[in-house]
VMD Tcl script that builds the backbone (N, CA, C; Angstrom):
set m [mol new atoms 222]
animate dup $m
set s [atomselect $m all]
$s set {name element resname resid chain x y z} {
  {N N MET 1 A -23.735 29.809 -43.344}
  {CA C MET 1 A -22.306 29.483 -43.385}
  {C C MET 1 A -22.551 28.248 -42.326}
  {N N ILE 2 A -21.831 26.905 -42.480}
  {CA C ILE 2 A -21.746 26.043 -41.663}
  {C C ILE 2 A -20.934 25.882 -40.584}
  {N N SER 3 A -21.772 25.744 -39.617}
  {CA C SER 3 A -20.892 25.707 -37.997}
  {C C SER 3 A -19.949 24.836 -37.894}
  {N N ARG 4 A -18.726 25.546 -37.401}
  {CA C ARG 4 A -17.609 24.222 -37.353}
  {C C ARG 4 A -17.984 23.378 -36.400}
  {N N GLU 5 A -18.845 22.837 -35.388}
  {CA C GLU 5 A -19.189 21.447 -34.997}
  {C C GLU 5 A -19.404 21.051 -36.254}
  {N N ILE 6 A -20.700 21.168 -37.296}
  {CA C ILE 6 A -20.599 20.343 -38.155}
  {C C ILE 6 A -19.493 20.023 -39.218}
  {N N ILE 7 A -18.162 20.995 -39.384}
  {CA C ILE 7 A -17.516 20.653 -40.104}
  {C C ILE 7 A -16.303 19.362 -39.142}
  {N N GLU 8 A -16.286 19.709 -37.935}
  {CA C GLU 8 A -15.649 18.786 -37.098}
  {C C GLU 8 A -16.533 18.000 -37.510}
  {N N LYS 9 A -17.279 17.545 -36.968}
  {CA C LYS 9 A -18.593 15.745 -37.644}
  {C C LYS 9 A -18.170 15.330 -39.128}
  {N N LEU 10 A -18.172 16.134 -40.096}
  {CA C LEU 10 A -17.547 15.567 -40.641}
  {C C LEU 10 A -16.813 15.087 -40.915}
  {N N LYS 11 A -16.034 16.062 -40.475}
  {CA C LYS 11 A -13.956 14.815 -40.928}
  {C C LYS 11 A -13.965 13.951 -39.752}
  {N N GLU 12 A -15.245 14.101 -38.699}
  {CA C GLU 12 A -14.634 12.694 -37.995}
  {C C GLU 12 A -15.254 10.989 -39.295}
  {N N ILE 13 A -16.479 12.353 -39.522}
  {CA C ILE 13 A -17.377 10.694 -40.726}
  {C C ILE 13 A -16.691 10.191 -42.034}
  {N N TYR 14 A -15.702 11.486 -42.511}
  {CA C TYR 14 A -15.400 11.209 -43.624}
  {C C TYR 14 A -13.889 11.487 -43.675}
  {N N PRO 15 A -12.863 10.757 -42.711}
  {CA C PRO 15 A -11.495 10.828 -42.412}
  {C C PRO 15 A -11.126 10.796 -43.773}
  {N N SER 16 A -10.025 11.251 -44.195}
  {CA C SER 16 A -8.711 10.771 -45.215}
  {C C SER 16 A -8.232 9.508 -45.584}
  {N N GLY 17 A -9.062 9.259 -46.597}
  {CA C GLY 17 A -8.895 7.711 -47.057}
  {C C GLY 17 A -9.747 6.878 -47.246}
  {N N THR 18 A -11.178 7.454 -47.005}
  {CA C THR 18 A -12.385 7.079 -46.806}
  {C C THR 18 A -13.122 6.882 -48.036}
  {N N ARG 19 A -13.238 5.842 -48.441}
  {CA C ARG 19 A -14.023 5.679 -49.646}
  {C C ARG 19 A -15.909 5.994 -49.601}
  {N N VAL 20 A -15.625 6.557 -50.705}
  {CA C VAL 20 A -16.843 7.142 -51.251}
  {C C VAL 20 A -17.919 6.386 -52.247}
  {N N LYS 21 A -19.097 6.760 -52.688}
  {CA C LYS 21 A -19.621 6.330 -54.192}
  {C C LYS 21 A -20.756 7.824 -54.413}
  {N N LEU 22 A -20.618 7.924 -55.924}
  {CA C LEU 22 A -21.366 9.421 -55.713}
  {C C LEU 22 A -22.565 9.218 -56.255}
  {N N ILE 23 A -23.808 9.533 -55.195}
  {CA C ILE 23 A -25.273 9.422 -55.496}
  {C C ILE 23 A -25.709 10.448 -56.922}
  {N N LYS 24 A -25.642 11.551 -56.306}
  {CA C LYS 24 A -26.116 12.694 -56.809}
  {C C LYS 24 A -25.372 14.174 -56.836}
  {N N MET 25 A -25.194 14.937 -58.267}
  {CA C MET 25 A -24.337 16.110 -58.017}
  {C C MET 25 A -24.757 16.807 -58.854}
  {N N GLU 26 A -25.097 18.162 -58.851}
  {CA C GLU 26 A -25.838 19.074 -59.754}
  {C C GLU 26 A -24.196 19.718 -60.004}
  {N N ASP 27 A -23.853 19.518 -60.951}
  {CA C ASP 27 A -22.292 20.196 -61.645}
  {C C ASP 27 A -22.049 19.813 -63.189}
  {N N VAL 28 A -21.987 20.503 -64.149}
  {CA C VAL 28 A -21.750 20.796 -65.369}
  {C C VAL 28 A -20.414 20.031 -65.737}
  {N N GLN 29 A -19.759 19.604 -64.872}
  {CA C GLN 29 A -18.183 18.269 -64.360}
  {C C GLN 29 A -18.589 17.332 -64.136}
  {N N VAL 30 A -19.768 17.154 -63.454}
  {CA C VAL 30 A -19.821 16.212 -62.626}
  {C C VAL 30 A -19.391 14.630 -63.249}
  {N N PRO 31 A -18.691 14.119 -62.169}
  {CA C PRO 31 A -18.214 12.428 -62.677}
  {C C PRO 31 A -19.578 11.593 -62.782}
  {N N PRO 32 A -19.570 10.697 -63.542}
  {CA C PRO 32 A -20.856 9.847 -63.735}
  {C C PRO 32 A -21.412 9.336 -62.397}
  {N N LYS 33 A -22.645 9.213 -62.310}
  {CA C LYS 33 A -23.489 8.331 -61.076}
  {C C LYS 33 A -22.330 7.365 -60.791}
  {N N GLY 34 A -22.536 6.320 -59.380}
  {CA C GLY 34 A -21.901 5.862 -59.175}
  {C C GLY 34 A -20.283 5.826 -59.246}
  {N N THR 35 A -19.712 6.772 -59.576}
  {CA C THR 35 A -18.072 6.950 -59.874}
  {C C THR 35 A -17.770 6.792 -58.043}
  {N N LEU 36 A -16.582 6.138 -58.046}
  {CA C LEU 36 A -16.147 5.823 -56.559}
  {C C LEU 36 A -15.188 6.710 -56.570}
  {N N GLY 37 A -14.762 7.142 -55.388}
  {CA C GLY 37 A -13.682 8.077 -54.892}
  {C C GLY 37 A -13.033 7.767 -53.905}
  {N N THR 38 A -12.155 8.818 -53.410}
  {CA C THR 38 A -11.488 8.427 -51.818}
  {C C THR 38 A -11.234 10.113 -51.258}
  {N N VAL 39 A -11.975 10.049 -50.123}
  {CA C VAL 39 A -11.750 11.782 -49.490}
  {C C VAL 39 A -10.150 11.487 -48.997}
  {N N TYR 40 A -9.818 12.591 -49.322}
  {CA C TYR 40 A -8.545 13.426 -48.589}
  {C C TYR 40 A -8.902 14.671 -47.847}
  {N N GLY 41 A -9.887 15.071 -47.534}
  {CA C GLY 41 A -9.644 15.984 -46.785}
  {C C GLY 41 A -11.133 16.750 -46.388}
  {N N VAL 42 A -11.522 17.904 -45.610}
  {CA C VAL 42 A -12.708 18.159 -45.411}
  {C C VAL 42 A -12.349 19.722 -45.116}
  {N N ASP 43 A -12.714 20.786 -46.112}
  {CA C ASP 43 A -11.800 22.142 -46.181}
  {C C ASP 43 A -12.396 23.329 -45.394}
  {N N ALA 44 A -12.699 24.061 -44.799}
  {CA C ALA 44 A -13.172 25.012 -43.987}
  {C C ALA 44 A -14.809 25.646 -44.366}
  {N N ILE 45 A -14.974 25.293 -45.459}
  {CA C ILE 45 A -16.274 25.650 -45.658}
  {C C ILE 45 A -17.310 24.087 -45.521}
  {N N GLY 46 A -16.762 23.238 -45.075}
  {CA C GLY 46 A -17.554 21.924 -45.127}
  {C C GLY 46 A -17.730 20.915 -46.263}
  {N N SER 47 A -16.923 21.487 -47.413}
  {CA C SER 47 A -16.941 20.635 -48.635}
  {C C SER 47 A -15.974 19.252 -48.361}
  {N N ILE 48 A -15.981 18.266 -48.973}
  {CA C ILE 48 A -15.609 17.131 -48.881}
  {C C ILE 48 A -14.858 16.999 -50.265}
  {N N LEU 49 A -13.745 16.537 -50.001}
  {CA C LEU 49 A -12.771 17.217 -50.774}
  {C C LEU 49 A -12.488 15.468 -51.467}
  {N N VAL 50 A -12.680 15.297 -52.516}
  {CA C VAL 50 A -12.669 13.718 -53.515}
  {C C VAL 50 A -11.698 13.573 -54.051}
  {N N LYS 51 A -10.877 12.761 -54.342}
  {CA C LYS 51 A -10.276 12.646 -55.774}
  {C C LYS 51 A -11.413 11.388 -56.050}
  {N N TRP 52 A -11.595 11.837 -57.191}
  {CA C TRP 52 A -12.642 10.396 -57.573}
  {C C TRP 52 A -11.657 9.924 -58.675}
  {N N ASP 53 A -12.481 8.129 -58.892}
  {CA C ASP 53 A -11.534 7.259 -59.785}
  {C C ASP 53 A -11.058 7.391 -60.965}
  {N N ASN 54 A -12.239 8.707 -61.685}
  {CA C ASN 54 A -12.469 8.866 -63.307}
  {C C ASN 54 A -11.261 10.146 -63.299}
  {N N GLY 55 A -10.165 10.332 -62.320}
  {CA C GLY 55 A -9.517 11.381 -62.318}
  {C C GLY 55 A -9.625 12.643 -62.233}
  {N N SER 56 A -11.270 12.758 -61.600}
  {CA C SER 56 A -11.311 14.390 -61.060}
  {C C SER 56 A -11.358 14.650 -60.085}
  {N N THR 57 A -11.600 15.584 -59.310}
  {CA C THR 57 A -11.093 16.090 -58.113}
  {C C THR 57 A -12.379 17.195 -57.506}
  {N N LEU 58 A -13.448 17.229 -58.320}
  {CA C LEU 58 A -14.598 18.143 -57.927}
  {C C LEU 58 A -15.094 17.501 -56.595}
  {N N ASN 59 A -15.293 18.729 -55.769}
  {CA C ASN 59 A -15.263 18.797 -54.045}
  {C C ASN 59 A -17.413 18.496 -54.250}
  {N N VAL 60 A -17.444 17.714 -53.007}
  {CA C VAL 60 A -18.531 17.215 -52.781}
  {C C VAL 60 A -19.327 18.632 -51.420}
  {N N ILE 61 A -20.330 19.141 -52.183}
  {CA C ILE 61 A -20.989 20.470 -51.119}
  {C C ILE 61 A -22.338 19.755 -50.440}
  {N N PHE 62 A -21.451 20.088 -48.729}
  {CA C PHE 62 A -22.567 19.931 -48.074}
  {C C PHE 62 A -23.930 19.852 -48.036}
  {N N ARG 63 A -24.739 19.430 -47.948}
  {CA C ARG 63 A -26.404 19.901 -47.748}
  {C C ARG 63 A -27.019 19.695 -49.164}
  {N N GLU 64 A -25.787 19.529 -50.409}
  {CA C GLU 64 A -26.109 19.550 -51.820}
  {C C GLU 64 A -25.894 18.418 -52.339}
  {N N ASP 65 A -25.152 17.886 -52.552}
  {CA C ASP 65 A -24.457 16.638 -53.104}
  {C C ASP 65 A -24.499 15.396 -52.419}
  {N N ILE 66 A -24.970 14.799 -52.712}
  {CA C ILE 66 A -25.019 13.111 -52.242}
  {C C ILE 66 A -23.844 11.603 -52.589}
  {N N ILE 67 A -23.528 11.662 -51.168}
  {CA C ILE 67 A -22.229 10.216 -51.416}
  {C C ILE 67 A -22.841 9.611 -50.553}
  {N N GLU 68 A -22.063 8.543 -50.718}
  {CA C GLU 68 A -22.408 7.479 -49.839}
  {C C GLU 68 A -21.214 6.926 -49.542}
  {N N LYS 69 A -20.834 6.780 -48.298}
  {CA C LYS 69 A -19.743 6.143 -47.510}
  {C C LYS 69 A -19.825 4.382 -47.668}
  {N N ILE 70 A -18.501 4.368 -48.784}
  {CA C ILE 70 A -18.425 2.169 -48.748}
  {C C ILE 70 A -17.522 2.006 -48.114}
  {N N SER 71 A -16.385 2.834 -47.387}
  {CA C SER 71 A -15.754 2.012 -46.733}
  {C C SER 71 A -14.545 2.991 -45.749}
  {N N ASP 72 A -14.412 2.898 -44.742}
  {CA C ASP 72 A -13.106 3.505 -43.669}
  {C C ASP 72 A -12.017 4.071 -44.246}
  {N N LYS 73 A -11.601 4.567 -44.183}
  {CA C LYS 73 A -10.311 5.072 -44.477}
  {C C LYS 73 A -9.233 3.851 -44.197}
  {N N GLY 74 A -8.124 3.517 -45.204}
  {CA C GLY 74 A -7.177 2.320 -45.059}
  {C C GLY 74 A -7.667 1.448 -45.514}
}
mol reanalyze $m
mol bondsrecalc $m
mol representation Tube
mol addrep $m
């Protein structure tokens, strides 16, 4: 389980509106590597919620998937 401190830190690093780029994700429905998206939140288990530009809303799993922060919110 991820601590509340880590979840709060993720919310600071990836506030709603932050742009990210997908580097690596293991899932059968994964968007293509390099897909850009916009963070719309961090849930109670530490998943980063992303609306990908290709229409997918597949969550980023902390410590498993890899994203790169492209820009801050706004």
